[in-house]
N, C-alpha and C positions, 0 to 999 in steps of 0.2 A: 488248758482246756483241751479235752480229747474230742475229736471230730468223728462224724459218722464213719469215715474210712479208717478209724483207729489211730490216726496220726495226731500228734500234738503240734500245734503251730504257734507262731508269734501271736500275741494277744490282739494286735491291730488288724489281723486278717479277718475280714468280715465273712462269717460262714454262710451268709445268705447271698453272696455275690460271687458267682462262679468265675467271672472275669478276674476279680481280685484274688481269688484263691489260686488260679493259674499263674497270675503275676507273682504272687508270693512263692509258689512252689517251683516255678520254672525260670523266672527272670531276675527277681530281686536278689542282689548280692552276687550274681554271676559276672565275673570279670568281662568287660567289654573293651575290645581293641579296634572296633570298626567305627570309623569316623561318622558314617551315616547314622548309625544307631546312637553314637555319642551326641551328635547334633540334635537328633529327635528328642532324646531324653533331656538335654539341656533346655531346649525350648519348652518342653512340657513342664519341667520343674519350675521354670520361671513363671509360667502361667499358674502354678500351684500357689504362689505367694499369697498367704492369707486364706487359703482354701484347703480342703483335704485332698490328698493324693487320689483317693477313691473317686472324687468328683472329676478330676482330670482324666484318670484312667478310663472312666465311663465314656468320656468324650474323645478318646484317643483316635478312633477311626475317623471321626468328623474332623479332627485336627489334621490328620494325614491327608484327607481330601482337600481341606481348605488351604493347606500349606504345600500343595503340589508334591505330596509324598515326602516332604522334608528334603526336597532337592535344594541343596545349598546354593547353587548358582541362581536358581529361580527366586529363592527367598531373598538373596542379596540384591536382586534387581527389582524388588517390589517398590512401587511408587505410591504416591498419595491415593490414587484411584484404587489400587489393589488393597491398600490398608483400609480405605473406606468400605470396600466390598467385604473385607473380613469383619469389620465392625457390624455389618448387617447380617452376618451368618449366625442363625440361632443355634447351630450345632456346637459352637465353640464358646469359650469364655471371651466376651466381646469388650473387654477392658481396653480402652484406647491406648493407655500408657504401656500395657503389656504387649499389645500388637506392635506398637512402634519399637519397643525394646526388642522384640523377637527379630525384627528386621535389622536393627542396629547390632544386636548380638551375633546375627549370622555373619555380618561383615567383619566383626572382630574375630569370630571363629575362623573365617577364611584367612585373615591376617596371621593368626596363630599357626594355621596349617602352613602358610608360606614360610614362616620363621622356623618352625620345627620339622617340617616335612610332612607332618600330619598332626591332628589334634591329639590322637592317642599318645604319641610320644610326649607332647606337652603335659598331658594329664598325668601319665604314669611316671614321669620323671620326678614328680614330687615325692614319690615313695620308692624310687629306684626300682620300679616295676613290681614291688611287693604289695601284697594285700595286707591291710591292717585289720586285725580282729579286735573289735570292741563293740559293746552295746550299751544301752541305757544312757545315750548321749544325744544331744541335738546339735552340738557343734564341738569343735576341737581346735587345737592349734593348727592342724593341717587345713581344715576348712577355713579358718581365719586367714591363713597365708594365701590360699588359692583365691578366696573371695576378694581379698585386697588386691591381688595381682590382676584379676579379671576386671575389677572396677577401675583400676589404674589404666587399663587398656581401653576402657570405655563401655564395658558391659553394664547393663542395668538389671535389676531384680536378681542379683547374684550375691545377696548377703550370706553371711556365714551359715545360717540355718538352712537356706535353700541349697547352698553348695554342699553342706554335710549330707542332706537328703539325696542330692545328685550322686555324691560319692558312694553312698550306700546302694543306690539304684544300679549303678554301673560296676559295682563290685570292687571298687578301690578300697572301700571299707565294708567289711563283712560283719553284719550286725544281727544275725538271727538270734533271738532270745534264748537264754538257757532253757532247756526243756523242749524247744522246737526240734522237730525231727531233722531239720537242716543245720542245727547248731553244731559248731566245731568245738 
């Protein structure tokens, strides 16, 4: 599909949502090595489970505010009172299990940082620092492996489909569709 600006984009990019278009054009598939951004995207992807990414993206700013700018130390320290507060926040997805998982996943994220020096080294070691180019998939042997490892470490809402989506979002897997102006 060709857009008003003459560019052809991936079919999933909603032409009526400027935020989504910017995400497609400027963020999705760009390799991320910054742990703060990797943490934010992991938490957001976990909230996506069973929903559309567009729904989560539209709430990203509210999530940033609710989760203290995705400050890892602060999220790791959340207690029941803070989780109850999050469940009352109408700006975010208020699923009790996902909120609890976000806090638990933050703690596992920090453990991985301690083990590997940073989360980026953990994530990128699976591909020896290389970007994988593939599209038209929702999971792969790579997402299966990472999902299984994260689950073994105690993370929740990190099934292979969520992890595949996460890997696409942070540029480990580059999946722009054939014909998209960003396709390789």
